[in-house]
C-alpha positions in Angstrom: -207.1 -179.4 -71.1 -205.7 -181.2 -68.1 -202.1 -180.6 -69.2 -202.7 -176.8 -69.5 -204.1 -176.6 -66.0 -201.1 -178.4 -64.6 -198.7 -176.0 -66.3 -200.4 -172.9 -65.0 -200.6 -174.4 -61.5 -196.7 -175.1 -61.6 -195.9 -171.5 -62.9 -197.6 -169.6 -60.0 -195.5 -171.0 -57.1 -192.3 -170.3 -59.0 -193.4 -166.7 -59.6 -194.3 -166.2 -55.9 -190.9 -167.6 -54.9 -189.1 -165.2 -57.2 -191.1 -162.2 -55.8 -190.4 -163.1 -52.2 -186.7 -163.4 -52.9 -186.6 -160.0 -54.6 -188.5 -158.4 -51.8 -186.0 -159.9 -49.2 -183.0 -158.5 -51.1 -184.6 -155.1 -51.3 -185.1 -155.1 -47.5 -181.5 -156.1 -46.9 -180.2 -153.3 -49.1 -182.5 -150.8 -47.4 -181.4 -151.9 -43.9 -177.7 -151.6 -44.9 -178.3 -148.1 -46.3 -180.1 -147.2 -43.1 -177.3 -148.5 -41.1 -174.8 -146.4 -43.0 -176.8 -143.3 -42.6 -177.6 -143.6 -38.8 -174.3 -144.0 -36.9 -174.0 -145.1 -33.3 -175.3 -142.6 -30.7 -172.8 -140.9 -28.4 -174.2 -142.5 -25.4 -174.0 -146.0 -26.9 -170.5 -145.2 -28.1 -169.3 -144.1 -24.6 -170.9 -147.1 -23.0 -169.1 -149.3 -25.4 -165.8 -147.3 -25.1 -165.5 -147.0 -21.3 -168.8 -148.3 -19.8 -169.3 -151.4 -17.7 -169.7 -153.6 -20.8 -166.5 -152.3 -22.4 -164.1 -154.0 -20.0 -162.2 -150.8 -19.2 -160.8 -150.6 -15.7 -159.8 -147.2 -14.4 -157.8 -148.7 -11.6 -155.2 -150.1 -14.0 -152.8 -147.9 -15.9 -152.3 -148.2 -19.6 -149.7 -150.7 -20.8 -150.0 -152.6 -17.5 -146.9 -154.8 -16.9 -145.4 -153.1 -20.0 -143.4 -149.9 -20.7 -144.1 -146.9 -18.5 -146.7 -144.3 -19.4 -145.1 -141.1 -20.7 -147.1 -138.0 -19.6 -146.2 -134.7 -21.3 -147.0 -131.6 -19.2 -147.7 -128.0 -20.1 -148.4 -125.0 -17.9 -150.2 -121.8 -18.8 -149.8 -119.0 -16.2 -152.9 -116.8 -15.7 -151.6 -114.7 -12.9 -148.4 -114.5 -10.8 -148.2 -112.5 -7.6 -148.4 -112.2 -3.9 -144.7 -113.0 -3.4 -144.3 -112.8 0.4 -140.8 -112.4 1.9 -142.0 -113.1 5.5 -143.5 -116.5 4.7 -141.2 -117.1 1.7 -143.8 -118.3 -0.7 -145.7 -117.1 -3.8 -149.1 -117.5 -5.3 -149.9 -118.5 -8.9 -153.0 -119.3 -10.9 -152.3 -121.8 -13.8 -153.9 -124.2 -16.3 -152.2 -127.6 -15.8 -152.4 -129.7 -18.9 -151.4 -133.4 -19.1 -151.4 -135.6 -22.2 -150.8 -139.3 -22.4 -151.8 -142.3 -24.6 -154.2 -145.0 -23.4 -154.7 -147.7 -26.2 -157.9 -148.9 -24.5 -159.6 -145.6 -25.5 -158.7 -145.7 -29.2 -161.8 -145.9 -31.4 -162.8 -146.1 -35.1 -166.6 -146.4 -34.8 -167.2 -142.7 -34.2 -166.7 -140.2 -37.1 -165.2 -137.3 -35.0 -161.4 -137.1 -34.6 -161.8 -136.1 -30.9 -164.4 -136.1 -28.2 -164.8 -133.4 -25.6 -166.3 -135.1 -22.6 -168.0 -133.9 -19.5 -165.6 -133.6 -16.4 -167.7 -136.2 -14.6 -166.2 -138.8 -17.0 -162.8 -138.2 -15.4 -163.8 -140.7 -12.7 -164.3 -143.4 -15.4 -160.7 -143.3 -16.8 -157.2 -143.6 -15.4 -155.3 -140.4 -14.6 -151.7 -139.7 -13.5 -151.2 -139.1 -9.8 -149.4 -135.8 -10.2 -148.9 -133.5 -7.2 -146.8 -130.3 -6.5 -143.9 -131.2 -4.3 -143.3 -127.7 -2.9 -147.0 -126.8 -2.5 -148.2 -125.1 0.7 -151.8 -124.7 -0.3 -154.1 -125.1 -3.3 -157.7 -125.2 -4.4 -159.7 -126.0 -7.4 -162.1 -123.6 -9.2 -165.8 -124.6 -9.4 -167.5 -121.4 -10.6 -169.7 -121.7 -12.5 -168.8 -125.4 -13.1 -165.7 -127.5 -12.4 -162.9 -125.9 -14.4 -161.7 -129.1 -16.0 -161.3 -130.4 -19.5 -161.3 -133.9 -20.8 -160.6 -134.7 -24.5 -160.1 -138.1 -26.1 -158.5 -138.6 -29.6 -159.0 -141.4 -32.1 -155.6 -142.8 -31.5 -156.1 -143.1 -27.8 -154.4 -139.8 -26.7 -156.0 -138.2 -23.7 -155.8 -134.5 -22.8 -156.6 -133.5 -19.3 -156.6 -129.8 -18.3 -157.5 -128.3 -14.9 -157.4 -124.8 -13.5 -155.6 -124.4 -10.1 -154.5 -121.7 -7.7 -151.4 -122.7 -5.8 -149.3 -121.3 -3.0 -145.8 -122.7 -3.4 -142.8 -122.3 -1.2 -139.9 -120.2 -2.5 -136.8 -120.1 -0.3 -135.2 -116.7 -0.7 -131.7 -115.3 -0.2 -132.2 -111.8 1.0 -128.6 -110.7 1.4 -129.0 -108.2 -1.5 -132.5 -107.1 -0.5 -134.0 -104.9 -2.1 -131.6 -105.3 -5.1 -132.0 -109.1 -5.2 -132.9 -111.6 -7.8 -135.0 -114.6 -6.6 -135.5 -118.0 -8.1 -138.8 -119.6 -7.4 -139.5 -123.2 -8.5 -142.5 -125.4 -9.2 -142.0 -129.1 -9.0 -144.4 -131.7 -10.5 -144.0 -135.2 -9.1 -145.7 -138.5 -9.1 -146.9 -139.7 -5.7 -147.5 -143.4 -6.1 -146.1 -144.6 -9.4 -142.4 -145.2 -9.7 -140.4 -144.5 -12.9 -141.1 -148.1 -13.9 -144.8 -147.2 -14.4 -144.9 -143.4 -15.0 -142.6 -140.7 -16.4 -143.3 -137.0 -16.6 -141.7 -134.9 -19.3 -142.2 -131.3 -20.5 -144.1 -130.7 -23.8 -141.8 -130.0 -26.7 -143.7 -126.9 -27.9 -144.4 -124.2 -25.4 -144.0 -126.1 -22.1 -144.5 -123.0 -20.0 -146.7 -120.2 -21.4 -147.5 -116.8 -19.8 -150.6 -114.8 -20.2 -150.1 -111.7 -22.4 -149.6 -108.5 -20.4 -148.8 -110.3 -17.2 -147.0 -107.9 -14.8 -145.9 -108.2 -11.2 -146.0 -105.3 -8.7 -142.4 -105.6 -7.4 -140.7 -108.1 -9.8 -139.9 -108.6 -13.4 -140.5 -112.1 -14.6 -137.8 -113.1 -17.1 -139.0 -114.6 -20.3 -136.6 -117.5 -20.6 -137.9 -120.7 -19.0 -135.5 -122.8 -16.9 -136.8 -126.4 -17.3 -135.2 -129.2 -15.4 -135.7 -132.8 -14.2 -135.7 -133.4 -10.5 -136.0 -137.2 -10.1 -136.6 -138.1 -6.4 -135.1 -141.0 -4.7 -137.0 -142.2 -1.6 -137.0 -145.4 0.4 -140.1 -146.5 -1.5 -138.4 -146.1 -4.9 -137.4 -143.7 -7.6 -140.1 -141.3 -8.7 -140.4 -139.0 -11.7 -140.2 -135.3 -11.2 -140.0 -132.2 -13.4 -139.6 -128.6 -12.4 -139.7 -125.1 -13.8 -137.7 -122.2 -12.3 -139.0 -118.6 -12.4 -136.3 -116.0 -12.2 -137.7 -112.8 -10.6 -135.7 -109.6 -10.5 -136.9 -107.1 -7.9 -137.7 -103.5 -8.8 -136.6 -101.2 -6.0 -138.6 -98.1 -6.9 -140.9 -98.7 -3.9 -138.0 -98.9 -1.5 -136.3 -95.9 -3.0 -139.4 -93.8 -2.3 -140.3 -95.3 1.1 -136.9 -96.0 2.7 -133.7 -94.8 0.9 -134.7 -91.2 0.0 -136.4 -90.4 3.4 -133.4 -91.8 5.3 -131.0 -89.8 3.1 -132.9 -86.6 3.8 -132.9 -87.3 7.6 -129.1 -87.7 7.5 -128.8 -84.4 5.5 -131.1 -82.7 8.0 -128.8 -83.7 10.9 -126.0 -81.7 9.3 -128.0 -78.5 9.7 -126.8 -78.3 13.3 -123.2 -77.7 12.1 -124.4 -74.2 10.9 -126.3 -73.4 14.1 -124.5 -71.3 16.7 -122.9 -73.4 19.3 -124.5 -71.3 22.1 -128.0 -72.4 20.8 -127.9 -75.6 22.8 -131.7 -76.3 22.9 -132.0 -76.0 19.1 -129.0 -78.2 18.3 -129.9 -80.9 20.9 -133.5 -81.0 19.8 -132.5 -81.3 16.2 -130.0 -84.1 16.9 -132.4 -86.1 19.1 -135.3 -85.7 16.6 -133.2 -87.0 13.7 -131.9 -90.0 15.8 -135.4 -91.0 16.8 -136.8 -90.6 13.3 -134.0 -92.7 11.9 -134.6 -95.4 14.5 -138.3 -95.5 13.5 -137.4 -95.6 9.9 -135.0 -98.5 10.4 -137.6 -100.4 12.4 -140.2 -99.9 9.7 -137.9 -101.4 7.1 -137.8 -104.7 8.9 -141.5 -105.2 9.5 -142.1 -106.8 6.0 -139.0 -109.0 6.2 -138.3 -112.4 7.9 -136.1 -112.6 11.0 -133.0 -113.9 9.3 -129.6 -114.1 10.9 -127.5 -112.6 8.1 -127.2 -108.9 7.3 -129.2 -107.5 4.3 -128.3 -104.6 2.1 -131.1 -102.5 3.6 -129.8 -103.2 7.1 -126.3 -101.9 6.2 -127.9 -98.7 4.7 -130.1 -98.1 7.7 -127.3 -98.8 10.2 -124.9 -96.4 8.5 -127.5 -93.6 8.3 -128.3 -94.1 12.0 -124.5 -93.9 12.7 -124.2 -90.6 10.8 -127.2 -89.1 12.6 -125.9 -90.2 16.0 -122.4 -88.9 15.2 -123.9 -85.5 14.4 -125.4 -85.4 17.9 -122.2 -86.5 19.5 -120.4 -83.8 17.5 -122.3 -81.1 19.2 -121.5 -82.7 22.6 -117.8 -82.4 21.7 -118.2 -78.8 20.5 -120.0 -77.8 23.7 -117.4 -79.5 25.9 -114.5 -77.8 24.2 -116.1 -74.4 24.2 -116.6 -74.6 28.0 -113.2 -76.1 28.7 -111.6 -72.8 29.7 -113.9 -72.4 32.6 -112.9 -75.8 33.9 -109.2 -74.9 33.6 -109.7 -71.7 35.5 -111.6 -73.4 38.2 -108.8 -76.0 38.5 -106.2 -73.2 38.8 -108.1 -71.4 41.5 -108.6 -74.6 43.4 -104.9 -75.4 43.2 -104.1 -71.8 44.3 -106.5 -72.0 47.3 -104.7 -75.0 48.6 -101.3 -73.2 48.7 -102.7 -70.3 50.7 -102.7 -70.2 54.5 -105.9 -70.2 56.4 -105.5 -66.6 57.8 -108.3 -64.1 57.9 -106.6 -61.6 55.6 -107.7 -61.4 52.0 -105.1 -62.3 49.4 -104.2 -59.3 47.2 -104.1 -61.5 44.1 -107.5 -62.8 44.8 -108.8 -59.3 45.4 -107.3 -58.1 42.2 -108.7 -61.1 40.3 -112.2 -60.3 41.7 -111.7 -56.7 40.8 -110.8 -57.7 37.2 -114.0 -59.8 37.0 -116.1 -56.9 38.2 -114.4 -54.6 35.8 -115.1 -57.0 32.9 -118.7 -57.5 34.0 -119.5 -53.8 34.7 -117.4 -52.3 31.9 -115.1 -50.2 34.1 -111.9 -48.8 32.7 -108.4 -49.7 34.0 -107.8 -46.1 35.1 -110.6 -46.2 37.7 -109.2 -46.6 41.2 -109.3 -50.1 42.6 -111.3 -51.1 39.4 -114.6 -51.0 41.4 -116.0 -50.9 44.9 -115.9 -53.6 47.6 -119.7 -54.2 47.2 -119.2 -55.0 43.6 -116.5 -57.5 44.6 -118.8 -59.3 46.9 -121.7 -59.2 44.4 -119.4 -60.6 41.8 -118.2 -63.4 44.1 -121.8 -64.3 45.0 -123.0 -64.1 41.3 -120.3 -66.2 39.7 -119.4 -68.6 42.5 -115.8 -68.7 41.4 -114.1 -67.6 44.7 -113.6 -70.2 47.4 -116.2 -70.3 50.2 -113.6 -69.3 52.8 -112.8 -66.2 50.8 -116.5 -65.3 50.6 -116.7 -65.9 54.4 -113.8 -63.5 55.0 -115.4 -60.8 52.8 -118.8 -61.3 54.4 -117.1 -60.8 57.8 -115.8 -57.5 56.7 -119.2 -56.2 55.6 -121.9 -58.0 57.6 -120.7 -58.7 61.2 -122.2 -56.0 63.4 -122.0 -58.0 66.7 -118.4 -57.2 67.5 -117.7 -53.6 66.5 -114.1 -53.7 67.5 -113.4 -56.8 65.3 -115.3 -55.3 62.5 -113.3 -52.1 62.6 -110.1 -54.1 62.9 -110.9 -56.3 59.9 -112.0 -53.3 57.9 -108.9 -51.4 58.8 -106.9 -54.5 58.0 -108.5 -54.8 54.6 -108.1 -51.1 53.8 -104.4 -51.4 54.9 -104.0 -54.3 52.5 -105.6 -52.3 49.7 -103.5 -49.3 50.5 -100.1 -51.0 50.8 -97.7 -50.2 48.0 -97.5 -53.9 47.1 -101.2 -54.2 46.7 -101.4 -51.0 44.7 -98.6 -52.1 42.5 -100.3 -55.4 42.0 -103.5 -54.0 41.0 -102.0 -51.5 38.7 -99.8 -54.1 37.1 -102.8 -56.5 36.4 -105.3 -54.8 34.2 -108.5 -56.5 33.1 -107.7 -59.7 31.2 -104.5 -60.4 33.2 -103.3 -63.9 33.7 -105.4 -66.0 36.0 -103.5 -68.0 38.6 -100.4 -65.9 38.4 -99.1 -67.1 35.0 -99.9 -68.3 31.5 -102.4 -66.8 29.1 -105.1 -64.4 30.2 -108.6 -65.5 30.8 -109.9 -63.9 27.7 -107.2 -65.4 25.5 -107.9 -68.8 26.9 -111.6 -68.4 26.3 -111.1 -67.4 22.7 -108.6 -70.2 22.2 -111.1 -72.9 23.3 -114.0 -71.3 21.4 -111.9 -71.2 18.2 -111.2 -74.9 18.7 -114.9 -75.6 19.1 -115.7 -73.6 16.0 -113.0 -75.5 14.1 -114.8 -78.8 14.9 -118.0 -77.4 13.4 -116.1 -76.2 10.3 -114.4 -79.6 9.8 -117.7 -81.4 10.3 -119.5 -79.3 7.6 -117.2 -80.8 5.0 -116.2 -84.1 6.7 -119.7 -85.5 7.2 -120.9 -85.0 3.6 -117.7 -86.3 2.1 -117.8 -89.4 4.3 -121.4 -90.1 3.4 -120.6 -89.5 -0.3 -117.8 -92.1 -0.2 -120.1 -94.6 1.6 -122.8 -94.1 -1.1 -120.3 -94.7 -3.9 -119.1 -97.9 -2.3 -122.6 -99.1 -1.4 -124.2 -98.7 -4.8 -121.2 -100.0 -6.8 -121.1 -103.1 -4.6 -124.8 -104.0 -4.6 -126.0 -102.7 -8.0 -123.0 -103.6 -10.1 -120.7 -106.2 -8.6 -123.2 -108.4 -6.7 -125.8 -108.0 -9.4 -123.4 -109.4 -12.0 -122.5 -112.3 -9.8 -126.2 -113.2 -9.4 -126.8 -113.1 -13.2 -123.8 -115.4 -13.8 -125.1 -117.9 -11.4 
């Protein structure tokens, strides 16, 4: 009996030991299964990846003291506009994307291939110190939140995207304005890291992308992208730099409507004066001055939206030539008016020369008297057969009206008719005058010089001289009617061939 009790007592502890061991193994299997089913939380994973306990230092670049970090860049253009010639800059809205590899951020504990993190995590990692070398102004976008993207991949690649609005300088050559092609650049450069630490390069696939349907009001943005490297050498070292060049071809539809066509019409309007009678001086002068002032205002308006450059632009040449044509049309009428009145000056000169050769006696010269009679006859419509071709009162009225007889002659004639103080002298002078008129020589002189006879004793008659100079003036108008349009046509051919074909081809070759 005692042996049986001992055997039972020895069996119970062994059974308990086996039960405890089996229970312990089951717990370990259950804990392992639970561990596989419940991965690490994102918060714990981020703390382990880049938290304080991870040992990550954002102040130190990847591969410190090793090879430089290669950063591939990509640009997506949302909008492109506000190209200002006066300030020589342009405004653009872009997505700037940078991608590089940071081995310290590689992970295997988390099941996802990539992690999209909050923009606030950007302060916890290292970023390239990229800036725009030709930037004049820029701002970030914070509506409704910061427009930034941070994505980390399993192999340690980091994608950083940010939305920016930039105002970049764009030096312009306006010699061919408004038929010019401008090249605006965008330079991306490292500020503090030399090429021993950091190198920028363009992404292989789609380095520069443009939003679908992007249009510019005055320019056409060419599709081909001109990508270049612009490494900068400063006293502090050699810094990486990449650039993209945007080729912009100006559309001149606006300038055709606002400048070229109005100025063309103003020039054509100035030619209307060639068909207006030369005697209509107020009409022709008013038309000429109006077109000159309008053309001056048009030329000033074309320069308001342009910088004050020292060289001559294509629009300046057009406006200057149009102003020259309009001003020449005004001068043409001045020449016509001068030539048409030249016969009066010539007659005045002949009479003045004849008056010097006469003596200062009180008698009236028969030739002068006959000349006065001819003028009266012409003015009053008398015939050559009428005796003396008019009365003495008409002679004096004609002298006073036209002012073409010398003052001494008028005084002599006035003495004949209006000096009542000395009756004897008056009668003597009157008799003297009548004697002169009734002398055979005087009668022969008057009868031999009908109306339109030669003025000054020789050469062509007054009427013939007047017709000669008026014909010359009309000939100037006739030549101008064809000469001005032909000259302007030749200028247009030369102008448009030079700027739209020759210089346009040279710009495309460059």
